Backbone as CSV, one residue per row, in Angstrom:
resi,resn,N_x,N_y,N_z,CA_x,CA_y,CA_z,C_x,C_y,C_z
1,UNK,39.522,1.607,-31.579,39.137,0.982,-30.658,37.078,0.452,-30.422
2,UNK,37.083,-0.897,-30.854,35.761,-1.139,-30.736,35.307,-1.514,-29.294
3,UNK,34.289,-1.161,-28.740,33.410,-2.277,-27.842,31.680,-2.420,-28.118
4,UNK,31.753,-3.653,-27.632,29.760,-3.733,-27.424,29.177,-3.572,-25.585
5,UNK,28.527,-2.956,-25.950,27.690,-2.983,-24.033,26.702,-3.689,-24.525
6,UNK,26.625,-4.467,-23.695,25.592,-5.608,-22.730,24.525,-5.325,-22.330
7,UNK,23.793,-5.598,-22.494,22.334,-4.947,-21.712,21.453,-6.480,-20.937
8,UNK,21.562,-7.191,-19.932,20.027,-8.192,-19.620,19.801,-7.319,-18.596
9,UNK,17.960,-7.578,-19.674,17.196,-7.109,-19.152,15.862,-8.194,-18.828
10,UNK,15.240,-7.340,-17.193,13.951,-7.976,-17.710,12.489,-7.114,-18.707
11,UNK,11.349,-8.229,-19.047,10.048,-7.938,-19.825,9.751,-6.629,-18.672
12,UNK,9.276,-5.287,-19.080,8.854,-4.488,-18.125,6.954,-4.962,-18.169
13,UNK,7.096,-5.931,-17.355,6.112,-6.635,-17.335,5.310,-5.832,-15.172
14,UNK,3.699,-5.449,-15.322,3.313,-4.301,-14.409,3.501,-6.005,-12.837
15,UNK,4.705,-5.584,-12.065,4.187,-6.039,-10.520,5.229,-6.592,-10.715
16,UNK,6.403,-7.166,-12.023,7.308,-8.382,-11.641,8.955,-6.770,-11.970
17,UNK,8.905,-5.687,-11.846,9.985,-5.133,-12.049,10.014,-4.535,-10.463
18,UNK,11.074,-3.677,-10.277,10.701,-2.191,-10.002,10.581,-3.073,-7.955
19,UNK,10.087,-4.071,-7.905,9.167,-4.392,-6.786,9.388,-4.155,-5.430
20,UNK,10.157,-3.338,-4.560,10.842,-2.410,-3.587,9.826,-1.085,-4.344
21,UNK,10.339,-0.646,-4.995,10.070,0.627,-5.050,8.294,0.339,-5.448
22,UNK,8.302,-0.404,-5.883,6.648,-0.706,-5.900,5.420,-0.829,-4.311
23,UNK,6.347,-0.926,-3.704,5.938,-1.289,-2.383,4.977,0.861,-1.236
24,UNK,6.299,1.301,-2.093,5.356,2.680,-1.734,5.038,3.338,-2.878
25,UNK,5.089,3.231,-4.357,4.358,4.462,-4.777,3.774,2.880,-5.856
26,UNK,3.709,1.766,-5.596,2.599,1.561,-6.958,2.870,0.690,-8.468
27,UNK,2.765,-0.342,-8.151,3.528,-1.029,-9.468,3.225,-0.053,-10.488
28,UNK,2.459,0.673,-11.128,1.542,1.058,-12.492,3.466,1.778,-12.222
29,UNK,3.615,2.837,-11.441,4.409,3.944,-11.730,5.866,2.676,-11.126
30,UNK,5.740,2.384,-10.805,7.131,1.219,-10.828,7.455,1.120,-12.202
31,UNK,6.585,0.230,-13.146,7.123,-0.060,-14.604,7.127,0.960,-15.264
32,UNK,6.429,2.265,-14.892,7.061,3.670,-16.213,8.138,4.071,-16.104
33,UNK,8.897,3.632,-14.240,9.710,4.452,-14.322,11.047,2.987,-14.394
34,UNK,10.874,1.797,-14.778,11.739,1.001,-15.297,12.090,1.154,-16.223
35,UNK,10.987,1.856,-17.547,10.582,2.024,-18.200,11.457,2.645,-19.242
36,UNK,11.393,3.833,-18.106,12.490,5.175,-18.237,13.991,4.590,-18.702
37,UNK,14.254,4.182,-17.257,15.639,4.142,-16.918,15.749,3.131,-18.212
38,UNK,15.008,1.978,-18.573,15.394,1.109,-19.951,15.747,1.384,-20.932
39,UNK,14.995,2.759,-21.316,14.938,3.392,-22.594,16.483,4.404,-22.807
40,UNK,16.661,4.935,-21.325,17.169,5.931,-21.249,18.644,5.461,-21.378
41,UNK,18.783,4.455,-20.710,20.154,3.140,-20.230,20.911,3.084,-21.854
42,UNK,20.091,2.153,-22.462,19.954,1.841,-24.059,20.041,2.527,-24.584
43,UNK,19.542,3.849,-25.416,19.503,4.702,-26.027,20.727,5.840,-26.452
44,UNK,21.402,5.543,-25.127,23.233,5.778,-24.934,23.963,5.659,-25.538
45,UNK,23.407,4.554,-26.241,24.312,3.431,-27.476,24.178,3.176,-28.362
46,UNK,25.317,3.433,-29.499,24.555,3.125,-30.813,23.563,1.521,-31.701
47,UNK,22.869,1.702,-31.957,22.308,0.107,-31.784,23.542,-1.013,-32.031
48,UNK,24.388,-0.398,-33.612,25.477,-1.807,-33.514,26.087,-2.139,-32.737
49,UNK,26.803,-1.531,-31.144,27.373,-1.449,-30.678,27.174,-2.341,-29.673
50,UNK,25.551,-2.387,-29.142,24.601,-3.035,-28.430,23.748,-4.067,-28.388
51,UNK,23.491,-5.115,-27.072,22.913,-6.067,-27.161,21.916,-6.178,-26.325
52,UNK,20.957,-6.878,-26.241,20.221,-6.935,-25.344,19.918,-8.532,-25.665
53,UNK,19.941,-8.411,-24.199,20.300,-10.583,-23.377,18.632,-10.208,-22.768
54,UNK,16.936,-11.068,-22.946,16.555,-11.112,-22.022,16.319,-12.875,-21.502
55,UNK,16.121,-12.780,-20.582,16.228,-14.163,-19.702,14.882,-14.955,-20.839
56,UNK,14.773,-16.364,-19.946,13.876,-16.715,-20.998,12.315,-17.000,-20.459
57,UNK,12.069,-16.279,-19.726,10.086,-16.037,-19.284,10.428,-14.416,-19.720
58,UNK,10.672,-13.972,-19.778,10.947,-12.561,-20.322,10.757,-12.458,-21.555
59,UNK,12.016,-13.238,-22.322,12.407,-13.892,-23.904,10.665,-13.803,-24.467
60,UNK,10.498,-14.732,-23.544,8.747,-15.587,-24.231,7.353,-14.282,-24.153
61,UNK,7.495,-13.316,-22.535,6.669,-12.261,-22.598,6.722,-11.264,-24.286
62,UNK,8.767,-11.215,-24.251,8.205,-10.359,-25.945,7.752,-11.179,-27.022
63,UNK,8.181,-12.406,-27.420,7.172,-13.067,-28.637,5.436,-12.846,-28.133
64,UNK,4.901,-12.755,-27.266,3.823,-12.714,-27.270,2.727,-11.321,-27.090
65,UNK,4.280,-10.714,-26.336,3.974,-9.196,-26.599,5.321,-8.354,-26.769
66,UNK,5.578,-7.553,-28.310,7.087,-6.908,-28.370,6.620,-5.462,-27.977
67,UNK,7.865,-5.661,-26.323,8.716,-4.368,-26.034,9.943,-3.839,-26.319
68,UNK,10.163,-4.735,-26.303,11.922,-4.749,-27.335,12.031,-4.179,-28.288
69,UNK,11.137,-5.290,-29.184,11.791,-5.171,-30.730,10.745,-3.602,-31.032
70,UNK,9.492,-2.999,-30.532,9.257,-1.538,-30.986,9.789,-0.317,-30.469
71,UNK,9.903,-0.456,-29.277,11.496,0.514,-28.766,12.631,0.510,-29.413
72,UNK,12.963,-1.332,-29.603,14.805,-0.964,-29.875,15.092,-1.194,-31.029
73,UNK,14.236,-1.365,-32.051,14.033,-1.939,-32.873,15.335,-1.891,-33.597
74,UNK,15.869,-1.481,-33.808,17.600,-1.592,-34.240,18.151,-2.371,-33.469
75,UNK,18.279,-2.368,-32.268,19.443,-3.556,-31.445,18.511,-5.171,-31.428
76,UNK,20.034,-5.648,-31.752,20.035,-6.995,-31.669,19.755,-7.441,-29.513
77,UNK,18.283,-8.216,-29.726,17.689,-9.601,-28.787,18.139,-10.659,-28.963
78,UNK,18.297,-11.334,-28.047,18.737,-12.802,-27.534,18.064,-13.000,-26.602
79,UNK,17.977,-14.056,-26.058,17.057,-14.864,-25.397,18.419,-15.745,-24.632
80,UNK,19.366,-15.371,-23.436,20.363,-16.038,-22.358,20.168,-17.669,-22.453
81,UNK,20.663,-18.153,-22.437,20.920,-19.602,-22.392,21.115,-20.077,-21.223
82,UNK,20.350,-21.005,-20.478,20.849,-21.669,-18.889,22.522,-22.877,-19.448
């Protein structure tokens, strides 16, 4: 049996991720935590069976300053459609 793992992610922009956590520990550290969670969760799966979806704003930021392409170069990355 084969499967596919789908991740819906936000671009790890400081001040835009883990905002409730950032209130107590700061934007920089909360962004580092978000990146660690992304890396840990996504890397558990084979790139052949994994797809990463980014919403439009995150996808545009990814085009400007690649994060996912660098850290998850073998994974398929797509923009979600509305």
